[in-house]
DRENKOLLUM-710163 format. One record per atom (N, C-alpha, C, O): y, x, z; atom name; residue number from 1. Coordinates in pm, 1 decimal, always signed. Example, Ala and Ser with C-alpha at 12.3 -4.5 7.8 and 13.67 -1.06 7.14 Angstrom:
% residues 2
REC        Y        X        Z atome num
REC   -569.0  +1319.0   +780.0     N   1
REC   -450.0  +1230.0   +780.0    CA   1
REC   -330.0  +1320.0   +780.0     C   1
REC   -331.9  +1423.6   +846.5     O   1
REC   -225.0  +1285.0   +708.0     N   2
REC   -106.0  +1367.0   +714.0    CA   2
REC     +3.0  +1290.0   +787.0     C   2
REC   +113.8  +1340.9   +803.9     O   2
% end
This chain:
% residues 106
REC        Y        X        Z atome num
REC +16999.5  +5250.7 +17590.8     N   1
REC +16955.6  +5107.2 +17556.5    CA   1
REC +16817.5  +5054.9 +17571.5     C   1
REC +16718.1  +5111.7 +17526.3     O   1
REC +16817.4  +4911.7 +17656.4     N   2
REC +16682.5  +4889.6 +17669.4    CA   2
REC +16674.8  +4745.1 +17633.3     C   2
REC +16778.4  +4679.4 +17623.5     O   2
REC +16528.5  +4679.4 +17608.1     N   3
REC +16530.4  +4552.3 +17569.2    CA   3
REC +16400.4  +4494.3 +17651.0     C   3
REC +16305.6  +4568.3 +17677.1     O   3
REC +16403.6  +4350.2 +17691.2     N   4
REC +16297.3  +4293.1 +17753.3    CA   4
REC +16218.4  +4185.7 +17616.7     C   4
REC +16260.2  +4086.0 +17557.8     O   4
REC +16117.0  +4247.9 +17608.7     N   5
REC +16015.2  +4192.9 +17445.2    CA   5
REC +15919.8  +4124.6 +17545.9     C   5
REC +15895.8  +4153.2 +17663.2     O   5
REC +15862.5  +4006.5 +17450.8     N   6
REC +15751.2  +3952.1 +17494.0    CA   6
REC +15653.1  +3929.7 +17403.2     C   6
REC +15671.6  +3858.7 +17304.3     O   6
REC +15528.0  +3995.5 +17432.9     N   7
REC +15402.4  +3956.1 +17314.1    CA   7
REC +15288.7  +3953.0 +17406.0     C   7
REC +15273.8  +4026.7 +17503.5     O   7
REC +15216.3  +3868.5 +17369.2     N   8
REC +15081.6  +3858.4 +17450.7    CA   8
REC +15053.5  +3802.4 +17562.6     C   8
REC +14953.0  +3815.9 +17632.4     O   8
REC +15201.8  +3699.8 +17587.6     N   9
REC +15206.0  +3635.2 +17678.0    CA   9
REC +15278.8  +3706.8 +17821.5     C   9
REC +15300.7  +3644.6 +17925.4     O   9
REC +15306.7  +3840.4 +17799.6     N  10
REC +15352.3  +3869.5 +17888.8    CA  10
REC +15494.3  +3970.5 +17843.9     C  10
REC +15508.7  +4016.1 +17730.5     O  10
REC +15583.0  +3990.9 +17947.7     N  11
REC +15705.0  +4040.5 +17916.6    CA  11
REC +15723.7  +4200.6 +17945.2     C  11
REC +15686.8  +4239.1 +18056.2     O  11
REC +15761.0  +4267.0 +17883.0     N  12
REC +15791.9  +4400.7 +17889.6    CA  12
REC +15950.0  +4449.8 +17863.8     C  12
REC +16022.2  +4412.1 +17771.5     O  12
REC +15991.2  +4563.6 +17992.4     N  13
REC +16102.8  +4612.6 +17958.3    CA  13
REC +16052.8  +4755.4 +17878.6     C  13
REC +15972.6  +4840.8 +17916.3     O  13
REC +16141.8  +4745.1 +17739.6     N  14
REC +16130.3  +4899.1 +17683.1    CA  14
REC +16280.8  +4965.8 +17643.9     C  14
REC +16391.8  +4912.7 +17639.9     O  14
REC +16241.7  +5091.6 +17619.3     N  15
REC +16373.8  +5169.6 +17570.6    CA  15
REC +16286.3  +5232.4 +17481.3     C  15
REC +16164.4  +5229.4 +17464.1     O  15
REC +16395.8  +5299.4 +17420.6     N  16
REC +16353.3  +5372.7 +17263.9    CA  16
REC +16287.6  +5500.4 +17315.6     C  16
REC +16329.7  +5560.9 +17414.2     O  16
REC +16162.5  +5544.8 +17230.1     N  17
REC +16080.2  +5653.1 +17264.7    CA  17
REC +16010.9  +5614.7 +17382.5     C  17
REC +15955.8  +5702.9 +17448.5     O  17
REC +16005.1  +5489.1 +17420.8     N  18
REC +15873.4  +5456.2 +17518.5    CA  18
REC +15735.9  +5450.8 +17462.6     C  18
REC +15728.7  +5440.9 +17340.2     O  18
REC +15630.8  +5455.2 +17527.7     N  19
REC +15504.4  +5395.6 +17491.5    CA  19
REC +15488.3  +5286.5 +17630.3     C  19
REC +15519.9  +5289.6 +17749.2     O  19
REC +15418.4  +5189.2 +17535.2     N  20
REC +15357.2  +5044.0 +17640.9    CA  20
REC +15266.8  +5021.9 +17595.8     C  20
REC +15254.5  +5025.0 +17473.3     O  20
REC +15155.3  +4986.7 +17688.8     N  21
REC +14999.6  +4908.6 +17654.0    CA  21
REC +15040.6  +4773.7 +17650.9     C  21
REC +15076.3  +4726.1 +17758.7     O  21
REC +15044.1  +4679.4 +17519.7     N  22
REC +15024.9  +4554.2 +17505.1    CA  22
REC +14882.8  +4522.5 +17501.9     C  22
REC +14789.1  +4601.1 +17487.9     O  22
REC +14878.8  +4338.2 +17523.9     N  23
REC +14744.7  +4296.2 +17440.8    CA  23
REC +14719.3  +4358.1 +17329.8     C  23
REC +14817.0  +4406.4 +17272.6     O  23
REC +14588.3  +4374.6 +17268.7     N  24
REC +14549.0  +4422.6 +17153.6    CA  24
REC +14629.4  +4350.5 +17047.4     C  24
REC +14675.2  +4239.1 +17072.4     O  24
REC +14649.5  +4411.2 +16925.2     N  25
REC +14703.8  +4366.2 +16785.0    CA  25
REC +14647.2  +4369.6 +16670.0     C  25
REC +14579.5  +4472.4 +16666.7     O  25
REC +14638.2  +4311.9 +16572.8     N  26
REC +14528.0  +4330.2 +16442.7    CA  26
REC +14550.8  +4432.0 +16386.3     C  26
REC +14462.9  +4488.1 +16320.9     O  26
REC +14688.4  +4485.9 +16399.4     N  27
REC +14733.0  +4623.0 +16309.6    CA  27
REC +14664.7  +4755.5 +16322.1     C  27
REC +14624.0  +4783.0 +16435.0     O  27
REC +14644.7  +4843.5 +16225.8     N  28
REC +14570.5  +4950.2 +16251.7    CA  28
REC +14666.3  +5070.7 +16315.0     C  28
REC +14789.2  +5065.8 +16319.2     O  28
REC +14617.4  +5135.2 +16343.5     N  29
REC +14658.2  +5293.5 +16386.8    CA  29
REC +14757.8  +5322.2 +16291.5     C  29
REC +14721.1  +5314.5 +16174.3     O  29
REC +14909.4  +5362.6 +16319.4     N  30
REC +15004.3  +5397.9 +16248.7    CA  30
REC +15091.8  +5334.9 +16195.9     C  30
REC +15198.1  +5372.1 +16146.2     O  30
REC +15034.8  +5210.0 +16209.3     N  31
REC +15110.8  +5076.3 +16113.7    CA  31
REC +15226.0  +5033.4 +16188.3     C  31
REC +15232.0  +5081.7 +16301.4     O  31
REC +15305.0  +4967.4 +16160.5     N  32
REC +15458.4  +4967.4 +16194.3    CA  32
REC +15458.4  +4808.5 +16227.8     C  32
REC +15410.1  +4722.0 +16154.8     O  32
REC +15515.8  +4789.7 +16340.1     N  33
REC +15509.6  +4616.2 +16418.3    CA  33
REC +15644.3  +4601.9 +16438.8     C  33
REC +15705.4  +4704.2 +16469.8     O  33
REC +15714.7  +4482.8 +16427.4     N  34
REC +15825.5  +4481.5 +16452.4    CA  34
REC +15797.8  +4325.6 +16557.4     C  34
REC +15722.3  +4229.8 +16540.4     O  34
REC +15895.0  +4357.7 +16663.3     N  35
REC +15857.9  +4236.0 +16772.0    CA  35
REC +15985.7  +4156.3 +16775.8     C  35
REC +16091.3  +4215.7 +16797.9     O  35
REC +15983.8  +4015.9 +16754.2     N  36
REC +16098.9  +3933.3 +16697.1    CA  36
REC +16135.7  +3885.0 +16841.5     C  36
REC +16251.5  +3844.4 +16850.5     O  36
REC +16052.1  +3880.6 +16970.4     N  37
REC +16062.6  +3794.2 +17048.0    CA  37
REC +16124.0  +3879.7 +17144.8     C  37
REC +16054.6  +3939.6 +17226.9     O  37
REC +16288.3  +3893.6 +17141.0     N  38
REC +16363.2  +3978.9 +17221.8    CA  38
REC +16431.7  +3865.9 +17327.0     C  38
REC +16518.1  +3788.7 +17285.3     O  38
REC +16394.6  +3863.7 +17439.3     N  39
REC +16500.1  +3791.7 +17563.7    CA  39
REC +16603.8  +3815.9 +17590.4     C  39
REC +16699.1  +3740.8 +17611.0     O  39
REC +16592.0  +3979.7 +17594.3     N  40
REC +16734.3  +4056.5 +17661.8    CA  40
REC +16754.9  +4192.1 +17608.1     C  40
REC +16672.1  +4282.1 +17594.0     O  40
REC +16896.8  +4189.9 +17577.3     N  41
REC +16906.7  +4357.7 +17539.9    CA  41
REC +17009.2  +4396.1 +17631.4     C  41
REC +17091.6  +4311.9 +17667.0     O  41
REC +17014.3  +4527.0 +17678.4     N  42
REC +17106.0  +4570.3 +17792.9    CA  42
REC +17144.4  +4720.9 +17745.5     C  42
REC +17067.9  +4777.1 +17667.1     O  42
REC +17240.1  +4775.4 +17783.1     N  43
REC +17328.8  +4884.7 +17752.0    CA  43
REC +17333.8  +4963.4 +17835.6     C  43
REC +17347.2  +5082.1 +17805.6     O  43
REC +17323.1  +4915.8 +17989.6     N  44
REC +17376.5  +4975.8 +18102.7    CA  44
REC +17492.3  +4908.7 +18153.4     C  44
REC +17485.0  +4851.4 +18262.1     O  44
REC +17601.4  +4909.2 +18085.2     N  45
REC +17702.9  +4830.2 +18116.8    CA  45
REC +17692.4  +4669.4 +18110.9     C  45
REC +17725.6  +4613.6 +18215.6     O  45
REC +17654.2  +4591.9 +18012.2     N  46
REC +17659.7  +4499.5 +17952.0    CA  46
REC +17469.2  +4455.9 +17933.2     C  46
REC +17380.9  +4531.9 +17893.1     O  46
REC +17455.6  +4316.8 +17976.3     N  47
REC +17335.8  +4272.5 +17917.4    CA  47
REC +17373.7  +4132.7 +17831.6     C  47
REC +17462.7  +4053.1 +17861.7     O  47
REC +17278.9  +4123.9 +17712.6     N  48
REC +17281.7  +3972.1 +17655.1    CA  48
REC +17170.3  +3950.5 +17653.4     C  48
REC +17075.2  +4021.8 +17621.6     O  48
REC +17177.1  +3836.7 +17692.3     N  49
REC +17028.8  +3741.4 +17724.0    CA  49
REC +17026.0  +3586.3 +17627.7     C  49
REC +17111.8  +3502.8 +17599.0     O  49
REC +16910.8  +3598.9 +17604.9     N  50
REC +16883.5  +3470.3 +17507.0    CA  50
REC +16836.4  +3373.8 +17572.6     C  50
REC +16788.2  +3368.4 +17685.8     O  50
REC +16863.5  +3251.4 +17447.1     N  51
REC +16819.3  +3127.9 +17488.6    CA  51
REC +16736.1  +3053.7 +17425.6     C  51
REC +16776.9  +2958.3 +17359.3     O  51
REC +16594.2  +3086.8 +17435.7     N  52
REC +16540.4  +3192.8 +17489.0    CA  52
REC +16524.1  +3312.8 +17464.6     C  52
REC +16485.5  +3396.3 +17546.3     O  52
REC +16565.6  +3341.9 +17293.9     N  53
REC +16562.6  +3497.7 +17264.0    CA  53
REC +16689.3  +3511.3 +17196.2     C  53
REC +16755.4  +3414.2 +17159.4     O  53
REC +16723.9  +3634.6 +17179.4     N  54
REC +16843.0  +3668.7 +17142.9    CA  54
REC +16858.3  +3674.1 +17015.2     C  54
REC +16773.1  +3743.5 +16959.8     O  54
REC +16961.5  +3610.6 +16924.4     N  55
REC +16931.0  +3569.0 +16787.3    CA  55
REC +16971.3  +3707.3 +16687.1     C  55
REC +17079.4  +3765.6 +16695.2     O  55
REC +16874.2  +3740.4 +16604.2     N  56
REC +16914.9  +3870.0 +16526.6    CA  56
REC +16854.3  +4004.1 +16587.0     C  56
REC +16855.7  +4116.4 +16536.7     O  56
REC +16793.2  +3956.4 +16725.1     N  57
REC +16745.1  +4111.6 +16766.0    CA  57
REC +16599.3  +4114.0 +16753.5     C  57
REC +16525.0  +4016.0 +16758.1     O  57
REC +16556.0  +4274.4 +16732.0     N  58
REC +16447.0  +4307.6 +16705.4    CA  58
REC +16386.3  +4426.3 +16739.8     C  58
REC +16462.2  +4515.3 +16701.3     O  58
REC +16313.8  +4462.1 +16778.9     N  59
REC +16233.5  +4605.4 +16812.3    CA  59
REC +16121.0  +4658.6 +16733.5     C  59
REC +16002.5  +4629.2 +16749.4     O  59
REC +16169.3  +4738.3 +16648.8     N  60
REC +16068.3  +4824.8 +16543.8    CA  60
REC +15976.3  +4917.2 +16644.2     C  60
REC +16033.8  +4996.9 +16718.3     O  60
REC +15830.8  +4905.8 +16646.1     N  61
REC +15729.1  +4987.1 +16696.2    CA  61
REC +15626.1  +5043.4 +16619.2     C  61
REC +15607.7  +5002.1 +16504.7     O  61
REC +15550.1  +5141.1 +16671.9     N  62
REC +15441.9  +5163.9 +16548.3    CA  62
REC +15321.6  +5165.0 +16639.4     C  62
REC +15350.1  +5176.3 +16758.6     O  62
REC +15212.6  +5157.2 +16614.1     N  63
REC +15084.9  +5123.1 +16694.3    CA  63
REC +15030.3  +5256.0 +16695.7     C  63
REC +14988.9  +5304.6 +16590.4     O  63
REC +15026.2  +5314.1 +16793.7     N  64
REC +14992.2  +5444.0 +16851.5    CA  64
REC +14815.2  +5481.8 +16863.8     C  64
REC +14755.9  +5577.8 +16814.5     O  64
REC +14774.7  +5398.1 +16925.9     N  65
REC +14623.9  +5390.9 +16943.3    CA  65
REC +14581.6  +5225.5 +16991.4     C  65
REC +14652.2  +5127.2 +17013.7     O  65
REC +14448.3  +5244.9 +16994.7     N  66
REC +14378.7  +5116.1 +17069.2    CA  66
REC +14268.3  +5158.7 +17167.2     C  66
REC +14196.4  +5258.6 +17166.7     O  66
REC +14274.2  +5075.1 +17234.8     N  67
REC +14110.0  +5118.0 +17360.4    CA  67
REC +14112.4  +5014.0 +17410.7     C  67
REC +14159.4  +4910.9 +17362.5     O  67
REC +14044.2  +5033.3 +17550.2     N  68
REC +13986.9  +4959.0 +17653.8    CA  68
REC +14075.2  +5004.4 +17754.6     C  68
REC +14137.2  +5110.1 +17742.5     O  68
REC +14086.1  +4916.2 +17872.7     N  69
REC +14158.4  +4929.5 +18012.5    CA  69
REC +14017.7  +4942.7 +18076.1     C  69
REC +13905.8  +4930.4 +18026.2     O  69
REC +14059.5  +4972.1 +18204.5     N  70
REC +13972.6  +4989.4 +18349.1    CA  70
REC +13873.7  +4878.4 +18323.0     C  70
REC +13908.6  +4777.4 +18261.9     O  70
REC +13735.4  +4897.5 +18373.8     N  71
REC +13668.5  +4795.3 +18426.9    CA  71
REC +13699.9  +4746.2 +18558.9     C  71
REC +13733.2  +4798.4 +18665.3     O  71
REC +13674.9  +4608.3 +18510.4     N  72
REC +13690.9  +4519.4 +18659.8    CA  72
REC +13552.9  +4455.9 +18687.9     C  72
REC +13469.1  +4459.6 +18597.8     O  72
REC +13523.1  +4397.9 +18806.4     N  73
REC +13419.3  +4340.2 +18820.8    CA  73
REC +13434.7  +4234.7 +18873.2     C  73
REC +13490.6  +4216.7 +18981.3     O  73
REC +13378.3  +4137.7 +18790.3     N  74
REC +13385.2  +3970.4 +18831.8    CA  74
REC +13248.9  +3931.1 +18920.1     C  74
REC +13138.0  +3924.4 +18867.2     O  74
REC +13266.5  +3912.6 +19024.8     N  75
REC +13145.5  +3894.2 +19132.4    CA  75
REC +13167.1  +3746.9 +19160.3     C  75
REC +13273.0  +3708.9 +19210.3     O  75
REC +13042.2  +3639.4 +19120.7     N  76
REC +13047.2  +3517.0 +19165.3    CA  76
REC +12927.9  +3518.4 +19282.8     C  76
REC +12833.4  +3597.3 +19283.5     O  76
REC +12952.2  +3417.6 +19378.5     N  77
REC +12872.0  +3434.7 +19507.3    CA  77
REC +12870.6  +3268.3 +19557.1     C  77
REC +12963.8  +3187.9 +19560.2     O  77
REC +12739.3  +3253.2 +19590.9     N  78
REC +12738.1  +3113.9 +19662.6    CA  78
REC +12699.6  +3132.5 +19810.7     C  78
REC +12605.3  +3211.1 +19819.5     O  78
REC +12743.1  +3084.3 +19934.0     N  79
REC +12634.2  +3141.9 +20050.9    CA  79
REC +12522.4  +3064.1 +20075.9     C  79
REC +12534.1  +2943.0 +20057.3     O  79
REC +12425.8  +3104.5 +20110.7     N  80
REC +12310.3  +3030.1 +20145.1    CA  80
REC +12234.0  +2979.7 +20032.9     C  80
REC +12135.6  +2913.1 +20064.7     O  80
REC +12255.2  +2995.2 +19911.5     N  81
REC +12199.3  +2931.6 +19787.2    CA  81
REC +12150.3  +3040.2 +19709.3     C  81
REC +12090.6  +3011.1 +19605.6     O  81
REC +12165.4  +3168.9 +19742.2     N  82
REC +12087.4  +3279.4 +19649.1    CA  82
REC +12124.0  +3305.9 +19510.5     C  82
REC +12056.3  +3350.4 +19417.8     O  82
REC +12268.8  +3261.9 +19517.8     N  83
REC +12333.1  +3246.0 +19382.6    CA  83
REC +12445.4  +3389.4 +19371.4     C  83
REC +12540.1  +3395.4 +19449.7     O  83
REC +12426.8  +3479.0 +19287.0     N  84
REC +12498.1  +3612.3 +19285.3    CA  84
REC +12488.4  +3655.2 +19099.1     C  84
REC +12389.2  +3679.5 +19030.4     O  84
REC +12613.3  +3651.2 +19067.9     N  85
REC +12642.7  +3694.2 +18969.0    CA  85
REC +12749.4  +3788.1 +18930.9     C  85
REC +12869.6  +3765.6 +18945.0     O  85
REC +12686.3  +3917.6 +18871.2     N  86
REC +12782.7  +4017.1 +18857.3    CA  86
REC +12823.3  +4044.3 +18717.8     C  86
REC +12732.7  +4039.0 +18634.6     O  86
REC +12953.4  +4074.9 +18672.7     N  87
REC +12990.4  +4079.6 +18533.9    CA  87
REC +13099.3  +4187.9 +18513.4     C  87
REC +13206.1  +4179.5 +18574.2     O  87
REC +13076.3  +4276.4 +18439.0     N  88
REC +13213.0  +4347.0 +18423.9    CA  88
REC +13293.0  +4330.1 +18296.0     C  88
REC +13245.8  +4274.6 +18196.7     O  88
REC +13418.2  +4380.9 +18302.0     N  89
REC +13500.1  +4323.3 +18193.2    CA  89
REC +13627.5  +4443.9 +18158.0     C  89
REC +13702.7  +4470.6 +18251.7     O  89
REC +13646.5  +4504.2 +18044.1     N  90
REC +13738.5  +4565.4 +18005.5    CA  90
REC +13795.6  +4517.6 +17873.3     C  90
REC +13752.2  +4497.2 +17759.9     O  90
REC +13947.5  +4505.7 +17956.4     N  91
REC +14056.8  +4470.3 +17853.1    CA  91
REC +14108.5  +4541.4 +17717.8     C  91
REC +14150.4  +4656.4 +17731.2     O  91
REC +14109.6  +4493.2 +17608.5     N  92
REC +14128.7  +4571.1 +17497.7    CA  92
REC +14296.9  +4554.0 +17483.0     C  92
REC +14361.1  +4450.5 +17500.8     O  92
REC +14346.3  +4683.0 +17446.5     N  93
REC +14491.4  +4701.6 +17449.5    CA  93
REC +14526.4  +4788.7 +17308.2     C  93
REC +14446.8  +4852.9 +17239.6     O  93
REC +14669.1  +4769.9 +17287.9     N  94
REC +14728.3  +4863.4 +17185.9    CA  94
REC +14836.4  +4942.8 +17243.4     C  94
REC +14898.5  +4881.9 +17330.5     O  94
REC +14868.0  +5036.7 +17224.4     N  95
REC +14962.7  +5128.4 +17255.5    CA  95
REC +15065.3  +5148.8 +17154.7     C  95
REC +15049.6  +5197.1 +17042.6     O  95
REC +15187.8  +5099.8 +17216.0     N  96
REC +15321.9  +5081.2 +17091.6    CA  96
REC +15390.9  +5179.4 +17150.3     C  96
REC +15415.0  +5200.6 +17269.1     O  96
REC +15426.7  +5250.3 +17029.5     N  97
REC +15571.3  +5384.3 +17058.8    CA  97
REC +15669.6  +5293.0 +17009.1     C  97
REC +15653.5  +5241.0 +16898.7     O  97
REC +15776.2  +5266.8 +17084.2     N  98
REC +15913.0  +5188.1 +17056.2    CA  98
REC +16002.4  +5305.3 +16990.7     C  98
REC +16024.2  +5414.7 +17042.7     O  98
REC +16052.8  +5257.1 +16857.9     N  99
REC +16117.7  +5331.1 +16796.1    CA  99
REC +16247.1  +5320.3 +16763.2     C  99
REC +16324.7  +5407.1 +16723.2     O  99
REC +16264.5  +5200.2 +16784.6     N 100
REC +16424.1  +5120.1 +16744.1    CA 100
REC +16433.7  +4997.6 +16806.5     C 100
REC +16355.4  +4903.9 +16791.1     O 100
REC +16546.6  +5000.4 +16888.3     N 101
REC +16578.0  +4856.9 +16923.6    CA 101
REC +16708.1  +4801.4 +16838.7     C 101
REC +16819.1  +4843.2 +16871.4     O 101
REC +16696.8  +4718.6 +16742.5     N 102
REC +16808.8  +4648.4 +16678.5    CA 102
REC +16857.2  +4520.6 +16732.7     C 102
REC +16784.3  +4421.5 +16728.8     O 102
REC +17011.8  +4515.1 +16798.4     N 103
REC +17056.4  +4411.6 +16836.3    CA 103
REC +17125.5  +4288.1 +16720.5     C 103
REC +17196.1  +4197.5 +16764.8     O 103
REC +17106.1  +4295.4 +16626.6     N 104
REC +17144.0  +4231.1 +16531.4    CA 104
REC +17301.9  +4187.0 +16509.0     C 104
REC +17336.6  +4100.9 +16428.2     O 104
REC +17412.4  +4278.8 +16615.0     N 105
REC +17558.9  +4275.5 +16588.9    CA 105
REC +17583.0  +4420.8 +16552.7     C 105
REC +17524.4  +4522.3 +16590.4     O 105
REC +17681.6  +4404.4 +16472.1     N 106
REC +17758.7  +4536.8 +16393.7    CA 106
REC +17789.3  +4649.6 +16503.6     C 106
REC +17844.6  +4754.5 +16470.6     O 106
% end
């Protein structure tokens, strides 16, 4: 069984037991997080698509770790004007362990 969830403005395809990196969440490491914005739930043969969300569906996760991603370089440059700016950025993330996908149907 898998689900497509939305968090942090991005969509992720997750299954039970997966670990996924999402935009940083304010919860502590080890805290349980419930993702309510489930856009679709599938089990191999059938798929239930929401409009925009599947009613009653949720995904229970646990925060595994927090960290920062790889550094990217932001470089601004204007030709012939002696204008150069170099800046680095590391995006913070949270690692979530997917524990249970609940569909809301019996």
